[in-house]
N, C-alpha and C positions, 0 to 999 in steps of 0.2 A: 306793588300797590302802595300808595301813600296813605298815611293816617292823618286825619284832620284833628285839630284841637277844637273841642266843643265846650265852651263855658256854659254852665247851667246854674240855675238857682238851687237845684238839688243834685245829688250825685246821679250821673248818667254814664253810659258807656261811650267810648270813642267810636266814630263812624268814619268811613272813607269819604273823601271829598273828590269831586271831579278835578282833573288836572287842567283847569281853566283859569289861569292867573288873571286876577283883576287889577293887580298892580304890576305894571310891566317892568322890565329890567331897567328902563330909563326913567322910572318914577323918581321924584325928588326925595323919597324917604324909603327906609327899610324898617320892617317890624322885627324886633329882637325879643327873645325870651331867655329866661334862665335855662341852662342846659338840662335840668331835671324835668322841665315841661315836656310831656310826650307829644309826638307828632311833628310834622313839618309843614302843615298847611292850616289855615284858619279861614273860614268863610267871613266875608266882609261884615255880614250882619252879626256874627258872633263877636267879632273884634269890636264893633260899635257898642254892643251890649256890655262888654267888659269896661270900655272907657266911659260909658254913661252910667256905670255901676248898676246896671239892670241884671247882670249876671255876676255872681260873687265867687263861683268855683269853676275849676276845670272839670272835665269829665270824670277824672279819677277822684274827685272830692276835695282836692287840695285847693287852697285859696288862690284866686286869680288877683294879682296885685298890679294894677296899671300905674304907670308913671307918665306924667305929661311933661311937655316943654312949656316954656314961657309964652304968654300970649304975643310977645314981640317976635318970637321965632318964626322965620319963614317956613320951617319944616312943620311947625304946628298948624300954620294956615293951610298948608298942602294936605296934611293928615286930616284936619277937620273937614275940609271941603270934599276930599276923596272918600274917606272912611265913614265919618259921621254924617256926611252929606248935608252939612249946615255950616254957615259962617260962624266966626268966633263970637259975634254979638249974640246970635241965637243960642250958642252954647253957654255963654255967660248968663243969659236969662234963664236957661234950663237949670243951671247950677244954683242960681239964686232961689228958685222954687224948691229944688231938692234940699238945699241947706235949711230952708224954713221947715222942712219935714224931718230934719235931723241927719240927712245923708251928706257926707263930706265928699268933695271932688277928689280925684286922684292928686297925690302930691306933685309938685312941680319942681323940675330941675332946670337950671339955667343954661346948660350946654349939652351937646351930644355926649361929651366925655362923662359928664355927671350921670346921664341916663345909662350909659354903658356900665359905669361903676355900680350903680344901684341894681340894675338887672343882674349883673354878674354875682353880686353879693346876696341877692334875695331870692330864695326859692319861690317859684310861682309868679315871679315878676315878668311884666311885659311892657315894652316901650317902643318908641320909634325914634330913629335918628336919620340924619341926612344920608343919602345914598352914597356919598363919598367918604363917610366916616370910617376909618380903619377899625376893624372889629377883632378883638382877641378871641382865643379859643374858649374863654370863660362865658361866652354868650353864643346863642345860635340864631340865625336868621330863619324866619318862617315866611312862607308864601301866602299872600292874601288871595283868596279865590272869590268868585261871584257866588 
């Protein structure tokens, strides 16, 4: 049985997720996490909540730390459309409103390699990279489910 990663606003327990991948093996991106993050699946809605900073913690209470890619990055376009289910202009408007309320967007890295390095070095980190990016053992890939 697989364990799901469930980010929450308050501490909650992990729950199992169905083995129904929402991002296929031929998707243009992969979601990666620091190896200390528990589980190997995350529901698309939970992943979206992390990147929109609507969820601040993993199910075990540790901080969920998303890292974004540049708005010029094709992988960010794919991630935004598939996971956030909005285009980049809509996401930029969203962040303008949130920043007016004191919430900052996730930090941005300019390359897949920079995202991998950040995730590997930061407990609780989560990011996305091109599906062709070589990954070291210092990060792990998680499956996105519906």
